C-alpha positions as CSV (number, residue, x, y, z in Angstrom):
1,M,-211.9,32.3,52.3
2,K,-208.7,33.1,54.2
3,I,-206.1,34.2,51.6
4,A,-202.3,34.4,52.0
5,I,-200.3,36.4,49.5
6,A,-196.6,35.8,48.7
7,G,-194.4,38.7,47.5
8,S,-196.9,41.1,49.0
9,S,-194.8,44.3,48.6
10,G,-194.3,43.8,44.8
11,R,-196.4,45.2,42.0
12,M,-198.6,42.1,41.7
13,G,-198.6,41.5,45.4
14,R,-200.1,44.9,46.1
15,T,-202.7,44.4,43.5
16,L,-203.7,41.1,45.1
17,I,-203.9,42.7,48.5
18,E,-206.3,45.3,47.1
19,A,-208.4,42.7,45.4
20,V,-208.7,40.5,48.5
21,L,-209.5,43.5,50.7
22,N,-212.3,44.5,48.3
23,A,-213.8,40.9,48.0
24,A,-216.8,40.4,50.3
25,D,-216.2,36.6,50.5
26,M,-212.5,36.8,51.3
27,Q,-210.2,37.8,54.2
28,L,-206.5,38.6,54.0
29,A,-205.0,36.0,56.3
30,A,-201.3,36.7,55.7
31,A,-199.0,38.9,53.7
32,L,-195.6,37.3,53.1
33,E,-192.1,38.6,52.1
34,Q,-188.5,37.4,52.0
35,P,-186.3,37.7,55.1
36,G,-184.6,41.0,55.1
37,S,-187.4,42.9,53.3
38,A,-187.8,46.5,54.3
39,F,-191.5,45.9,54.5
40,L,-191.5,43.3,57.2
41,G,-193.7,44.3,60.2
42,K,-195.6,46.9,58.2
43,D,-199.4,46.7,57.8
44,A,-200.0,45.1,54.4
45,G,-203.1,47.2,53.8
46,E,-201.0,50.4,54.1
47,L,-199.4,49.4,50.8
48,V,-202.7,50.1,49.0
49,G,-204.0,52.8,51.4
50,S,-206.3,50.6,53.4
51,P,-204.8,49.5,56.8
52,C,-206.1,46.1,57.7
53,G,-204.2,44.9,60.8
54,V,-202.3,42.2,58.9
55,N,-198.5,42.7,59.2
56,I,-196.1,41.5,56.6
57,T,-194.0,38.5,57.7
58,S,-191.4,36.2,56.4
59,D,-192.5,33.2,58.6
60,F,-194.3,31.2,56.0
61,D,-195.1,28.1,58.1
62,A,-196.7,30.2,60.9
63,A,-198.6,32.5,58.5
64,L,-200.1,29.6,56.5
65,A,-201.5,28.0,59.7
66,N,-204.4,30.4,59.4
67,A,-204.8,30.3,55.6
68,D,-207.0,28.4,53.2
69,C,-205.1,29.3,50.1
70,L,-201.8,30.9,49.1
71,I,-201.5,33.1,45.9
72,D,-198.0,33.2,44.5
73,F,-196.7,35.3,41.6
74,T,-193.0,35.4,42.7
75,R,-189.9,33.7,41.3
76,P,-189.4,30.0,40.5
77,D,-187.2,29.2,43.5
78,G,-189.3,31.1,45.9
79,T,-192.5,29.5,44.6
80,L,-191.1,26.0,45.1
81,A,-190.1,26.9,48.7
82,H,-193.6,28.3,49.3
83,L,-195.1,25.1,47.7
84,A,-193.2,23.0,50.3
85,S,-194.8,25.1,53.1
86,C,-198.3,24.7,51.6
87,H,-197.7,20.9,51.2
88,K,-196.7,20.7,54.8
89,R,-199.8,22.6,56.0
90,G,-202.3,21.2,53.5
91,V,-203.0,24.7,52.1
92,A,-204.3,25.1,48.5
93,M,-202.2,27.2,46.1
94,I,-202.6,29.5,43.2
95,I,-199.4,29.7,41.1
96,G,-199.0,32.5,38.6
97,T,-195.2,32.4,38.5
98,T,-193.6,32.2,35.1
99,G,-190.1,31.0,34.0
100,L,-190.4,27.6,35.7
101,E,-188.3,24.8,34.2
102,T,-189.6,21.4,33.4
103,V,-188.2,19.8,36.5
104,Q,-189.8,22.5,38.6
105,K,-193.2,21.9,37.0
106,L,-192.9,18.3,37.9
107,V,-192.4,19.2,41.5
108,I,-195.7,21.2,41.3
109,Q,-197.4,18.2,39.7
110,D,-196.2,15.9,42.4
111,A,-197.4,18.2,45.2
112,S,-200.9,18.3,43.5
113,H,-201.4,14.7,44.6
114,S,-201.8,16.0,48.1
115,I,-203.1,19.6,47.8
116,P,-205.3,21.4,45.2
117,I,-203.3,23.7,42.9
118,V,-204.3,26.1,40.1
119,F,-201.1,26.7,38.0
120,A,-201.4,28.9,34.9
121,P,-199.0,31.3,33.1
122,N,-201.7,34.0,33.1
123,M,-204.7,34.3,35.4
124,S,-206.6,36.8,33.3
125,V,-210.1,35.6,32.2
126,G,-209.6,37.4,28.8
127,V,-206.2,35.8,28.1
128,N,-207.6,32.3,28.8
129,L,-210.5,33.0,26.4
130,V,-207.8,33.9,23.9
131,F,-206.2,30.5,24.4
132,K,-209.5,28.9,23.5
133,L,-209.8,31.1,20.4
134,L,-206.3,30.3,19.3
135,D,-207.0,26.6,19.3
136,T,-209.9,27.2,16.9
137,A,-207.9,29.6,14.7
138,A,-204.9,27.3,14.4
139,R,-207.1,24.4,13.2
140,V,-208.9,26.6,10.6
141,L,-205.7,28.3,9.4
142,S,-203.5,25.3,9.4
143,Q,-202.5,25.6,5.8
144,G,-200.9,28.6,4.1
145,Y,-200.5,30.8,7.2
146,D,-197.2,31.8,9.0
147,I,-197.6,32.0,12.7
148,E,-195.9,34.6,14.9
149,V,-196.4,35.4,18.6
150,I,-195.5,39.0,19.7
151,E,-195.4,40.1,23.3
152,A,-194.5,43.3,25.2
153,H,-194.0,43.8,28.9
154,H,-192.5,46.4,31.3
155,R,-188.8,46.9,31.7
156,H,-188.6,45.0,35.0
157,K,-189.8,41.6,33.7
158,V,-186.9,39.1,33.9
159,D,-188.0,36.2,31.7
160,A,-188.6,36.1,27.9
161,P,-190.7,35.2,26.1
162,S,-193.4,35.6,28.7
163,G,-195.1,32.5,30.1
164,T,-198.3,33.7,28.3
165,A,-196.6,34.0,25.0
166,L,-195.1,30.5,25.4
167,R,-198.6,29.1,26.3
168,M,-200.0,30.7,23.2
169,G,-197.4,29.0,21.2
170,E,-198.1,25.7,22.9
171,V,-201.8,25.9,22.2
172,V,-201.2,26.6,18.5
173,A,-198.6,23.8,18.2
174,E,-200.8,21.3,19.9
175,A,-203.7,22.2,17.6
176,L,-201.4,21.7,14.6
177,G,-199.9,18.5,15.9
178,R,-196.4,20.0,16.3
179,D,-193.9,20.0,19.1
180,L,-193.2,23.6,20.1
181,S,-189.7,22.7,21.4
182,K,-188.8,21.7,17.9
183,C,-190.6,24.3,15.8
184,A,-190.2,27.5,17.9
185,V,-187.9,30.3,16.6
186,Y,-186.9,32.9,19.3
187,G,-185.8,36.0,17.5
188,R,-184.0,36.5,14.2
189,E,-180.8,38.3,13.2
190,G,-178.7,38.5,10.1
191,V,-179.3,36.5,6.9
192,T,-181.8,33.9,8.1
193,G,-183.0,32.7,4.7
194,E,-186.6,32.3,3.8
195,R,-189.1,31.6,6.6
196,D,-189.8,27.9,7.3
197,S,-193.6,27.6,7.2
198,S,-193.6,24.9,9.9
199,T,-192.1,27.2,12.5
200,I,-193.8,29.4,15.1
201,G,-191.9,32.6,15.7
202,F,-191.7,34.7,18.9
203,A,-190.8,38.4,19.2
204,T,-190.3,40.1,22.6
205,V,-190.5,43.8,23.5
206,R,-189.4,45.2,26.9
207,G,-189.9,48.8,28.0
208,G,-191.6,51.3,30.3
209,D,-194.5,50.2,32.3
210,I,-196.3,48.0,29.8
211,V,-198.5,45.6,31.8
212,G,-198.7,42.9,29.1
213,D,-199.6,42.9,25.4
214,H,-199.9,39.6,23.5
215,T,-200.7,39.0,19.8
216,A,-200.9,35.8,17.8
217,L,-200.4,36.6,14.1
218,F,-201.6,34.3,11.3
219,A,-200.2,35.8,8.1
220,G,-201.4,34.4,4.8
221,I,-201.4,35.5,1.2
222,G,-203.6,38.6,0.9
223,E,-204.8,38.6,4.5
224,R,-203.7,38.2,8.1
225,V,-205.6,37.3,11.2
226,E,-204.5,38.8,14.6
227,I,-205.8,37.7,18.0
228,T,-204.7,40.2,20.6
229,H,-205.1,40.7,24.3
230,K,-203.9,43.9,26.0
231,A,-203.8,44.2,29.8
232,S,-204.1,47.8,31.1
233,S,-204.0,46.8,34.8
234,R,-202.7,44.0,36.9
235,M,-206.1,43.8,38.5
236,S,-207.3,41.5,35.7
237,F,-204.7,38.9,36.9
238,A,-205.7,39.4,40.6
239,L,-209.4,39.0,39.9
240,G,-208.7,35.9,37.9
241,S,-206.6,34.6,40.8
242,L,-209.5,35.1,43.2
243,R,-211.8,33.3,40.8
244,A,-209.3,30.4,40.8
245,A,-209.2,30.4,44.6
246,R,-213.0,30.1,44.8
247,F,-212.8,27.2,42.3
248,L,-210.6,25.2,44.7
249,V,-213.1,25.4,47.5
250,G,-214.0,21.8,48.5
251,K,-211.2,20.2,46.4
252,R,-208.8,18.0,48.3
253,N,-206.1,17.7,45.7
254,G,-205.4,18.0,41.9
255,L,-203.6,20.1,39.4
256,Y,-205.8,22.6,37.5
257,D,-205.4,25.6,35.2
258,M,-207.6,28.5,34.2
259,Q,-209.2,26.5,31.5
260,D,-210.6,24.3,34.2
261,V,-211.6,27.3,36.4
262,L,-213.5,28.9,33.5
263,G,-215.1,25.7,32.2
264,L,-213.4,26.0,28.8
265,R,-212.3,22.4,28.4
């Protein structure tokens, strides 16, 4: 497969470059950055110590002409612009961008009628297994347990709670027949009164270089159950993204997530 990577000079972009260069069945077709980036024109492989002859460019349309799939972990506005280029060129897309609003997600859904897309808040295989476990736990612990989602990320992350934490909350809410938009509590301060047992709480930590920690806490009387995932490297997200790209081979259109990729539905 010929893979293009958006945001190639960023932390996630560099990890994706390394993963693609080490994959026997994949080739780095393009490394993309925003106009004005100091990295334009540089060999993308040099960012990970393995020169590969692919120079970083900001010309998305030209770069995608030689690509089978674009992997994008950038920002919402950038992702939608890249989506338009993929749609124009008929290029498959892997979207790991978080912080997208409902209307932006609808744009992705609309584009999936023409091209195949895997869109997930977290590409890690382990995290997506956790989503499956949470569905089971929520159904079993539906009575008498208070539910909290705690997440921690590095100081540079710009959205909160993380897309993964929100998806954890959505999975639990769906299993319990609740609407997360109506039962979520994002942080507490001051005299809040007793906890409403129908709510799902979220707590956010930002600091240092934490790659990503997520815990779903089911707190009952006399016991608590915690389902936790801790990422020690962004490589888990990159390898999951490559697995998603392989999943799209031969598909002409459609909107998928990592549950589809891993056969967990």
